[in-house]
C-alpha positions in Angstrom: 184.8 100.8 91.7 187.4 103.5 92.6 187.0 106.7 90.6 189.8 108.9 89.5 190.5 112.4 90.9 189.0 114.1 87.9 185.7 112.3 88.4 185.7 113.0 92.1 186.2 116.7 91.4 183.2 116.6 89.0 181.2 114.7 91.6 181.7 117.5 94.1 180.0 119.9 91.6 176.7 117.9 91.8 174.4 117.7 94.8 173.1 114.2 94.5 170.4 114.7 97.1 168.4 117.4 95.2 166.4 117.8 92.1 167.7 120.6 89.8 165.6 123.0 87.8 166.3 122.6 84.0 168.3 125.8 83.7 170.6 125.0 86.6 171.0 121.4 85.5 172.2 122.4 82.1 174.7 124.9 83.6 176.0 122.3 86.0 176.4 119.5 83.4 178.6 121.9 81.3 180.8 122.4 84.3 181.3 118.6 84.5 182.3 118.3 80.8 186.0 119.0 81.3 187.6 116.0 79.5 190.3 116.6 76.8 187.7 115.7 74.2 184.3 117.3 73.5 182.0 115.3 75.7 178.5 114.3 74.7 175.7 115.5 76.8 172.9 112.8 77.2 169.4 112.8 78.6 168.1 109.7 80.4 164.3 109.8 80.9 162.6 107.1 82.9 158.8 106.9 82.1 155.9 105.5 84.1 154.9 103.1 81.3 155.5 99.4 80.6 157.3 98.8 77.4 156.2 95.1 77.4 152.7 96.3 76.3 152.2 97.4 72.7 149.9 100.2 73.7 152.5 101.7 76.0 155.4 102.1 73.6 156.9 105.5 73.4 158.9 106.0 70.2 159.5 108.8 67.7 162.1 111.1 66.2 162.7 114.9 66.3 165.2 117.3 64.8 167.1 119.0 67.6 167.2 122.8 66.8 171.0 122.9 67.3 171.9 119.4 66.3 173.9 116.9 68.3 177.3 118.1 67.5 178.1 114.7 65.9 178.8 114.0 62.3 176.3 111.3 61.3 177.0 108.8 58.5 173.9 107.9 56.6 173.4 104.7 54.5 170.4 104.8 52.1 168.9 101.7 50.5 167.3 103.0 47.2 167.4 102.5 43.5 167.0 104.8 40.4 165.9 108.3 40.9 165.6 107.8 44.7 169.2 106.8 44.9 170.2 109.9 43.0 168.1 112.0 45.4 169.8 110.5 48.4 173.2 111.1 46.9 172.4 114.7 46.1 171.0 115.2 49.6 174.3 114.2 51.1 173.9 110.5 52.0 177.3 109.0 52.7 176.5 105.6 51.2 173.7 104.7 48.7 173.0 101.2 47.2 170.8 98.2 47.2 171.6 94.4 47.2 175.3 95.1 47.0 175.1 96.8 50.4 173.5 93.7 51.9 176.5 91.7 50.7 179.0 94.3 52.0 177.4 94.2 55.5 177.0 90.4 55.7 180.2 89.3 54.0 182.6 92.1 55.1 181.0 92.9 58.5 180.9 96.5 57.4 179.2 99.0 59.7 180.8 102.3 58.9 177.4 104.1 59.2 175.2 105.5 62.0 171.7 105.6 60.5 170.0 103.5 57.8 167.2 104.9 55.6 165.3 102.9 53.0 162.5 103.5 50.5 159.5 101.2 51.2 160.1 99.1 48.1 163.6 98.2 49.4 162.4 96.9 52.8 162.3 93.3 51.4 166.0 93.6 50.7 166.8 95.4 54.0 164.7 92.7 55.8 167.5 90.2 55.2 169.6 92.3 57.5 167.1 92.2 60.4 169.3 90.0 62.6 172.3 92.2 62.3 170.8 95.7 62.1 168.0 95.0 64.7 170.3 94.4 67.8 172.3 97.5 66.9 169.2 99.7 66.7 169.9 100.4 63.0 166.8 98.8 61.4 164.8 101.4 59.4 161.4 102.1 60.8 158.4 104.2 59.5 157.8 105.6 63.0 161.2 107.2 63.0 160.9 108.5 59.4 163.6 106.2 58.1 161.3 104.2 55.8 160.2 106.8 53.3 160.1 107.7 49.6 161.2 111.2 50.6 164.8 110.2 51.0 166.1 113.7 50.5 164.2 115.1 53.4 165.1 112.1 55.6 168.8 112.5 54.9 168.7 116.3 55.4 166.9 116.0 58.7 169.3 113.4 60.0 172.3 115.5 59.0 170.7 118.5 60.7 170.5 116.7 64.0 167.5 114.3 63.9 167.5 111.9 66.8 165.3 108.9 67.5 163.9 108.3 71.0 162.5 105.0 72.2 162.2 103.0 75.4 164.7 100.4 76.4 163.7 97.3 78.4 163.8 99.2 81.6 161.4 101.9 80.3 164.2 104.5 80.0 164.9 106.7 76.9 168.5 107.6 76.2 169.2 110.5 73.8 172.2 112.7 73.1 171.2 116.4 73.3 174.5 118.1 72.3 178.1 118.5 73.3 179.9 120.0 76.2 181.1 122.8 73.9 177.6 123.9 73.2 176.4 127.2 74.6 174.1 126.8 77.6 171.0 128.2 75.8 171.5 125.8 72.9 171.7 122.8 75.2 168.7 124.0 77.1 166.7 124.4 73.9 167.6 121.0 72.6 166.7 119.3 75.9 163.4 121.3 76.1 162.4 120.2 72.6 163.2 116.6 73.4 161.2 116.6 76.7 158.2 118.3 74.9 158.3 115.6 72.2 158.3 112.8 74.8 155.6 114.5 76.7 153.4 114.6 73.6 154.1 111.0 72.9 152.5 109.9 76.2 150.3 106.8 75.5 146.6 107.1 76.3 146.9 104.0 78.4 149.6 105.4 80.6 148.3 106.0 84.2 149.9 107.8 87.1 153.2 109.7 87.0 154.6 109.8 83.4 158.0 111.4 84.0 159.5 109.2 86.8 163.0 110.7 86.6 165.1 112.8 84.2 168.9 112.8 84.4 171.4 114.5 82.2 175.1 113.6 82.2 178.3 114.3 80.3 180.3 111.4 78.9 182.7 111.3 81.8 180.6 113.0 84.5 178.1 112.1 87.2 174.3 112.2 86.6 172.4 115.4 87.4 168.8 114.9 88.4 166.1 117.3 87.0 162.9 117.9 88.9 160.3 116.2 86.6 157.4 118.1 88.3 158.7 121.3 86.7 159.1 120.0 83.2 
């Protein structure tokens, strides 16, 4: 596929044959984020595990110290006092059965994250076929199935991100925006890598971090030396 001049100019900034140190990689990715909009900076981490095995799953959630730079819309399934807590904490949408109808009948998806109290999972379970493929199904491991809805909403609004393996054993996570200062991007990325490192399954053998790449929305990938992480 033929790339435009802007992409080619960005490509020249990156030496594809080398592995960058973390500091230099972050500085370089900022130079490639030159689009007219504020590009998202993403990390792509390939791990030496096999996601087909239950004991080699890598999944969790962390609050990035400087957030993602994105405004996240939160839907909470809760009733009574917990619904009030969620609203007071800043949830964008709060409800119960009526939200199931809105999603299924109106094809409504104006939200980015779903939180539910454990007693509401029977209701939310009806949405498994539509929320699951979109990666929106609440999960206890990511802290989105909880009675502490106020903390869940606050964490998500503050920059909480979920990380999990895809079918090719790669984790894809946004770590900020091109407008972020270099040190803030560096800290966000370092916190993510440390969390993934701590989540290493006991059954994982050999090299854990196979490759680490960061990229801006419209830019080329920049490979980080995994041996120095």
